[in-house]
C-alpha positions, 0 to 999 in steps of 0.5 A: 366762888359763891359767898356763904352766908354767916350762920344765923345769930337770931331767930329774926334772921332765920330763913332769910336771904342775906339782904340787910334790907330784908333783915331790918324789915323783919325787925320793924315787923317785930316792933310793930307787932309788939306795939299792936299786940300791947294796944290790942290787949289793953283794949280787950281788957278795959275797952279803951284804946292805948292813947285814951289809957295814956291820957287817963293815966296822966290826968290821974297822975297830975290832977288839974292839968289842962289840955295844953299840958296833956298834949305836951306830955303826950307830944301830940297835937292839941286837937288830938288831946281835946278829942281824947279828953272828949272821949274820956268825959263821955265815958265819965272817966274824967271831969273838967272844971273851968278855970276861975282865972280864964274861963276858956281853960279847963282843969281835968280830974280823974273820976273814981272809975278811972282808978279802977280802969287803970288798975286793970291795965297792963303797963306801961301806960304810955305803951311798950315802945316809948318805955323801951326807948327810954331804957336805951342808952343815950348813944343808941338813941342818938344813932337810932334818931340819925338813921331813922331820919335818913329813912324818913327822908327816903320815904318822903314821910309826912311829918304830921304823923309824928304828933299822932299817938301810936295807938291811933295809927 
């Protein structure tokens, strides 16, 4: 006797074979589409990428922060943070001042134009995925972390990608 598929409980699993891998793949597609749509909407509205907006919002929120602090706050490589700052400096959305203590370090400050840009951005500044993850219970995050680690091992994924902003992928 052939096994019957249980009734669909979600539009995500409608019209799919009862293959769990296919169901999970569809969920990943929905997540990636939400992230992509959010970043495209931001870029269309203000002409800046999602990573630039996030960096700009952090500089605005923490006047005088340095590139090291920015890279730590965004959990990205310091060279990536430097590139983001260079783009924001070029657009005159931030200004930098050399530290009086150590001239190699700079302090970053949002310009008035940055405030105007941030007012036009649909939040959250860090992106929809980090915002959604912060809303999940700790137990769910722990389980998700464990299972995604298993997936990354099967993929033999390059761990360097972990420090790139989603908006730049």
